Structure formats: C-alpha cells, structure tokens
C-alpha positions in Angstrom: 0.0 0.0 0.0 1.0 3.6 -0.3 2.3 5.5 2.7 -0.5 8.0 2.5 -3.1 5.2 3.2 -0.9 3.8 6.0 -0.6 7.2 7.7 -4.3 7.9 7.2 -5.2 4.6 8.9 -2.8 5.3 11.8 -3.6 9.0 12.6 -7.0 9.7 10.9 -5.8 12.3 8.5 -3.7 12.4 5.3 0.0 13.1 5.8 1.6 16.3 4.8 4.3 16.3 2.1 7.1 16.6 4.6 5.8 13.7 6.6 5.7 11.5 3.5 9.2 12.5 2.6 10.5 11.6 6.0 9.0 8.1 5.8 9.9 7.3 2.2 13.3 9.0 1.6 16.2 6.5 1.4 18.1 8.3 4.2 16.9 9.7 7.4 16.9 13.4 8.2 19.1 14.7 11.1 17.0 17.8 11.8 13.3 18.5 11.7 12.1 22.1 11.8 8.4 22.5 11.7 6.0 25.0 13.4 3.8 24.0 16.3 0.7 22.1 15.2 2.4 20.6 12.1 2.5 17.0 13.5 6.1 16.3 14.3 5.1 13.4 16.6 3.1 11.7 13.9 5.9 12.3 11.5 8.3 10.3 13.7 6.0 7.5 14.8 4.5 7.0 11.3 7.9 7.1 9.6 9.5 4.7 12.1 6.7 2.1 11.8 6.7 2.3 8.0 10.4 1.8 7.7 10.5 -1.1 10.1 7.7 -2.8 8.2 9.1 -2.2 4.7 12.9 -1.6 5.1 13.9 -2.7 8.5 17.6 -2.5 7.9 17.4 1.3 7.2 16.4 2.2 10.8 17.2 1.1 14.4 15.2 -1.6 16.0 14.3 0.6 19.0 12.9 4.1 18.7 14.0 6.2 21.7 11.7 9.2 21.9 13.4 11.6 24.4 11.4 14.6 25.8 12.3 17.3 28.3 8.9 17.2 30.2 6.5 14.7 31.7 3.4 16.2 30.1 5.0 15.6 26.6 5.8 12.0 27.5 2.2 11.2 28.4 0.8 12.9 25.3 3.3 11.2 23.0 2.6 7.8 24.6 -1.2 8.2 24.0 -0.7 9.2 20.3 1.7 6.3 19.7 -0.5 3.6 21.3 -3.6 4.8 19.4 -1.7 4.8 16.1 -0.5 1.2 16.6 -3.9 0.1 17.8 -5.5 1.5 14.6 -2.9 -0.2 12.4 -3.4 -3.5 14.2 -7.2 -3.4 13.9 -6.8 -2.7 10.2 -4.6 -5.7 9.8 -1.6 -3.6 8.7 0.6 -4.4 11.7 0.9 -7.8 13.4 -0.6 -7.6 16.9 2.0 -7.0 19.7 4.8 -6.6 17.2 5.7 -3.1 18.5 5.9 -2.6 22.2 5.5 0.8 23.8 7.3 1.6 27.1 7.4 4.7 29.2 10.4 5.9 31.3 9.9 8.9 33.5 10.1 9.6 37.2 7.5 7.6 39.1 6.6 5.5 36.1 9.2 3.1 34.7 8.0 0.3 32.4 9.9 -2.5 34.0 8.4 -5.5 35.7 11.0 -5.2 38.5 9.4 -1.9 39.6 8.8 -2.2 43.3 5.3 -3.0 44.5 4.0 -2.5 40.9 0.6 -4.0 40.3 0.5 -2.9 36.6 1.4 -5.2 33.8 4.8 -3.8 32.6 6.6 -4.5 29.4 10.1 -6.0 29.4 11.9 -4.1 26.7 15.3 -4.8 28.3 14.8 -8.6 28.4 13.6 -8.8 24.7 16.4 -7.1 22.8 15.3 -8.8 19.6 11.8 -7.1 19.7 10.9 -3.7 18.3 10.1 -1.2 21.0 9.2 2.4 21.1 10.6 3.9 24.3 9.2 7.2 25.4 10.7 9.1 28.3 12.1 12.1 29.9 15.7 13.1 29.2 16.9 12.4 32.8 15.8 8.8 32.6 16.9 8.1 29.0 20.2 10.0 28.9 21.3 8.6 32.2 20.8 5.1 31.0 22.7 5.8 27.8 25.5 7.1 29.9 25.7 3.9 32.0 24.3 5.6 35.1 20.6 4.8 34.9 18.3 6.6 37.3 15.8 4.6 39.3 17.5 1.2 38.6 20.1 -1.1 40.1 23.7 -0.3 39.3 24.2 -3.9 38.4 21.9 -3.5 35.5 23.4 -0.2 34.2 25.5 -2.0 31.5 22.4 -3.7 30.1 20.6 -0.5 29.3 23.8 1.2 28.3 24.3 -1.5 25.6 20.7 -1.5 24.4 20.3 2.3 24.2 23.6 2.8 22.3 23.1 0.1 19.6 20.4 -0.5 17.0 18.4 2.6 18.0 16.9 5.7 16.5 17.1 8.5 19.1 14.6 11.4 18.6 15.0 14.5 20.7 11.9 16.7 20.6 11.5 20.3 21.8 15.2 20.6 22.1 15.0 24.3 23.1 14.0 23.0 26.5 16.7 20.4 27.0 19.4 22.7 28.5 22.7 20.7 29.0 21.0 17.5 27.8 21.2 18.9 24.3 25.0 19.1 24.2 25.0 15.6 25.8 22.9 14.2 23.0 25.1 15.6 20.3 28.3 14.3 22.0 26.8 10.9 22.4 25.8 10.8 18.7 29.4 11.7 17.7 30.9 9.0 20.0 28.6 6.3 18.6 29.8 7.2 15.1 33.4 7.3 16.1 33.4 3.9 18.0 30.7 2.2 15.8 27.7 0.3 17.0 25.7 -2.8 16.3 22.9 -2.1 13.8 21.7 1.4 12.8 22.2 4.0 15.5 21.0 7.5 14.4 19.8 10.7 16.1 17.2 13.3 15.1 16.7 16.7 16.7 13.3 18.5 16.4 11.9 21.9 17.3 9.8 24.7 15.8 12.7 27.1 16.5 15.7 24.8 15.7 19.1 26.4 15.1 22.2 24.3 14.2 24.3 26.5 16.5 22.5 24.8 19.5 24.1 21.5 18.5 27.7 22.4 18.9 29.8 20.1 21.0 33.4 19.0 21.0 33.1 16.1 18.7 29.9 17.0 16.9 30.7 20.5 15.6 32.4 19.2 12.4 29.2 17.4 11.4 27.0 20.4 11.5 27.4 21.5 7.8 26.5 18.0 6.6 23.3 17.6 8.7 20.2 16.9 6.6 17.3 19.3 7.4 13.6 18.5 6.9 11.2 21.5 6.7 7.8 22.3 5.3 7.6 22.4 1.5 5.6 24.8 -0.7 3.1 21.9 -1.1 2.7 21.7 2.7 2.1 25.4 3.0 -0.6 25.2 0.3 -2.6 22.6 2.2 -5.7 24.3 3.7 -5.3 22.8 7.2 -1.6 23.9 7.5 -2.2 27.2 5.8 -4.9 28.1 8.3 -2.5 27.4 11.2 0.5 29.1 9.6 -1.5 32.2 8.7 -3.7 32.3 11.8 -4.3 35.9 12.9 -2.7 36.7 16.2 -2.8 40.3 17.4 -0.1 41.2 19.9 -0.5 44.0 22.4 1.4 45.1 25.5 -0.4 44.3 28.8 -0.8 47.2 31.3 1.9 47.6 34.0 -0.6 46.4 36.6 -0.2 42.9 35.3 3.2 42.8 36.9 1.4 42.0 40.1 -0.8 38.9 40.5 -3.8 41.0 41.5 -3.5 43.3 38.5 -3.0 40.2 36.2 -6.1 38.6 37.6 -8.2 41.7 37.1 -7.0 42.2 33.6 -7.8 38.6 32.8 -11.3 38.9 34.2 -11.9 42.0 32.1 -10.9 40.4 28.8 -12.0 36.8 29.2 -15.0 35.9 27.0 -17.7 33.4 27.9 -17.5 30.2 25.8 -13.8 30.6 25.1 -10.5 29.5 26.7 -8.0 32.0 28.1 -4.5 30.9 28.8 -2.1 32.7 31.2 1.6 31.6 31.0 3.9 33.0 33.7 7.6 32.2 34.5 7.5 31.2 38.1 5.4 28.7 40.1 4.7 31.1 43.0 3.4 33.8 40.5 1.1 31.2 39.0 -0.3 30.2 42.4 -0.8 33.8 43.5 -2.6 34.7 40.3 -4.8 31.6 40.6 -5.7 32.7 44.2 -6.5 36.2 43.0 -8.8 34.9 40.3 -10.6 32.7 42.8 -11.1 35.8 45.0 -12.5 37.8 42.1 -14.9 35.1 40.9 -15.7 33.3 44.1 -15.2 35.9 46.9 -15.1 34.9 50.6 -17.7 36.5 52.8 -16.3 38.2 55.8 -18.4 36.2 58.3 -16.7 32.9 57.2 -13.4 32.4 58.9 -12.3 29.3 57.1 -10.2 30.2 54.1 -11.5 27.3 52.1 -15.1 28.4 52.2 -16.3 30.6 49.3 -19.5 31.8 47.7 -19.6 29.8 44.5 -20.6 31.7 41.4 -22.2 29.4 38.8 -21.6 32.0 36.1 -17.8 32.0 36.7 -15.5 30.3 34.2 -13.6 27.1 35.2 -10.2 28.1 36.7 -7.4 25.6 36.4 -3.8 25.8 37.8 -1.0 23.9 36.0 2.6 23.8 37.1 5.5 21.4 37.6 5.0 20.8 41.4 1.7 18.8 41.1 1.7 15.1 42.1 1.4 12.4 39.4 -2.2 11.7 40.3 -3.2 15.3 39.8 -1.3 15.5 36.6 -3.4 12.7 35.1 -6.4 15.0 35.1 -4.6 17.5 32.8 -5.1 15.2 29.8 -8.9 15.7 30.0 -8.4 19.4 30.1 -6.1 19.4 27.1 -8.5 17.2 25.1 -11.6 19.3 25.6 -12.7 22.8 24.7 -15.3 24.9 26.6 -18.8 24.7 25.3 -20.0 27.8 23.4 -22.8 28.4 25.9 -20.6 27.9 29.0 -18.8 30.6 31.0 -15.5 29.3 29.5 -12.2 28.3 31.1 -9.1 30.2 32.4 -5.9 28.2 32.7 -2.9 29.6 34.7 0.3 27.8 33.8 4.0 27.9 33.9 6.4 26.7 31.1 5.0 23.2 31.3 2.3 24.3 28.9 4.5 26.0 26.3 5.8 23.0 24.3 4.2 20.0 22.7 0.8 20.3 24.4 -2.0 20.5 21.8 -4.1 23.2 23.4 -5.5 26.5 22.0 -6.8 29.7 23.5 -8.7 32.7 22.2 -6.7 34.9 24.5 -3.1 34.3 25.6 -1.5 36.5 28.4 2.2 35.8 28.9 5.1 37.1 30.9 8.1 38.2 28.8 10.5 35.2 28.1 13.3 34.2 25.8 12.4 34.3 22.1 12.2 30.5 21.7 9.8 30.3 24.6 7.6 33.1 23.3 7.3 31.4 19.9 6.1 28.2 21.6 3.6 30.1 23.7 2.2 32.0 20.7 1.5 28.6 19.2 -1.1 28.1 22.0 -3.2 31.1 20.8 -5.6 30.5 17.9 -3.6 27.3 17.2 -5.9 26.0 14.5 -6.5 29.3 12.7 
C-alpha cells in the first residue's frame, strides 16, 4: 500500500508532504524544523513504523523518543498507542509486534518496579523485539551514559548497551533540553566514532531549531552536513496547515498592573470571554499560584463572616479556573489530559488556565486569549503557538 493510506489509517488524516518525505526517503533526516501544530510526533511515529515494516535495515530496532517534560511523554505515549492500535485493527501491523514503554520519574516500564501491580513490558529482556521507548531526558540519557536513574547499578550496562546500539534517538522540543542537548550531540558523535551494532542514528526537532545549538566538542564538524527537513511549498498550500500558519494573532502590551498577581487577575477577568478559553503563562510557580488565588477571590469571593479560608461563595456564572505547574503530584497531573483534550462549550462561562512553562511546548491546546510574561524568544514562539492554534 501507499504511505498516504498507511498514515491515514494510523492517525486519521492524510499526511503532509514533509511527513511522507520523512518516511519514504532512502536516508533519514538529522534535523526537523516545523511549526507548532504541524504534526512532528506523527511524522516520527509513522515514519518509524513504515520503515521497520518495509525496510527494517534502514532504521534502528528501537525508537527512543526523548522529551524534556513529563506532560509531553504522556501525550506522545497516547498518540503512539492509538496509532499502533489503529494499524493492528486494520490488519496492517501484526498484533503485539511493536511494544510501547514509558520511562519517567515515578513510572518506569519494568516488571521489576517495586510493588507495581500494573502489567509492565520487558523491553530490556527482549532485545530482539521492536520497541518504542518514550521518556524524559533524565531517565533516558542517564541510561545511555551507563548511570541509569531509578534502577540497580548492576543493570546499568544492560541499558547502556541496548540504548547505544540498534536505536533511533529522537529529541523533541530541544530548546527546553538545556545541558541535555549538548550531551545528546556528543553521544551521537561518539557512537559514530566507535561504531555500533545495527543502525544508530539521532534526530533533533523543534519549531525554533538552530544548528548553533548542536555544537559540542566532537559534533561540531558534522553540523554543515546535517540533513534538514522543513515544510515544503506543497505543505504550506494545504488548507489545514495554511490556516494554522497564517492564523491571525494580534499582539499588544499588557498594562503595567499585570506585573502583580492582583493586576494580572483583574486584567484577565476584564478580557476573558464566555464560551472561550483564556491561557495565562507565567515564568514562576509562585506567581502562577498567586494569580490563581487572586482569580478565585474575584470570581468566588469569601464572605467576611466565614473564617475558614477554604469556604467561598460559588458563582455558577464564573469560568472554570485551572492551575497547572511542575509541582503537582502524578495523580493530579493525570487530570490535565482531559483538560487538554476538551474545549469549553460555546454556551458555557468558558475556562481560564494559569500555567508555567509546562504548557508551552508540545501540548496540543489552543486559546482565544493568551496572556504571557516576557520570556526568551524561543519560549515566546512556543507560547504564541497556543493562541488561535488551528486558525
């Protein structure tokens, strides 16, 4: 079958030109630069599955999908499992051929996990099987460096061997990786210098990718020869992408009162529209918490006669107010998926989300109004992608 049909079955929409080129070109790209909302995750998952099915020797047996944040891991895992399930039900992929494992703090797919009642996959005891490993950079890079977090030191060499041979490493949202980015490039250079078993390749992805970010001692010489994949003219002509790329976004300076949580909350209340979603992105957790508290006070004030701070007068006409930052517990984080997957009803009061940088990359969420603190350019580009995302 054609790749277009394969991709449509897996993800429910026809692939863009650059996604098809990634899967069908004879050689893999080293860099992928595509704007937010252009489907980079589907590009990698679809391309990997297609190549393993039709030209297995051209790509590593294991796909190692490395991400800088937990929220991105969970979202990528869900997309991957659904795509494989769709292909299995259509008879295009043999059932259980591809395993999917997650490695992040508090959730490691390993049957040796202490007191675990969940059925876990054993990717490290089945080196002959094809696995998609999705995890945070601390868990994955530490294993590739023979110092695996959350595992026995006696098993470090096992993961070190498996993650440096017969693998395709994909680093997504690299602008958030900090020192992990230099580590990833140096490791790629060392694998090439010392040679590995099977294909061992690396791909770096971002909407704001710059090759200057990839400089390291042994990798700098390779920068001029890296193969870049970008949107083509054919991609930009597609209505769906064209709407997203040309989405109208009017930028205005917020009043100086927004520097304080109380002023930011008041400004938000004045500009939020019923039936829509408003997103506030700030740079510090304490600022997010204080702004959330101020919004609660505005929409659900506390009567003076009530002494308990938890008691409020609930306002049924108030929008849903949600706080998202990095210090929530795993059980609370699980609820975010439902928030990201839904939009407020047009006849509802709407929703206001107050978040830190955890929302700015990879999360498929859109807002009518975005209010953001000033931040580095790469961060602002990511945040702007959360406003009128679909055009």
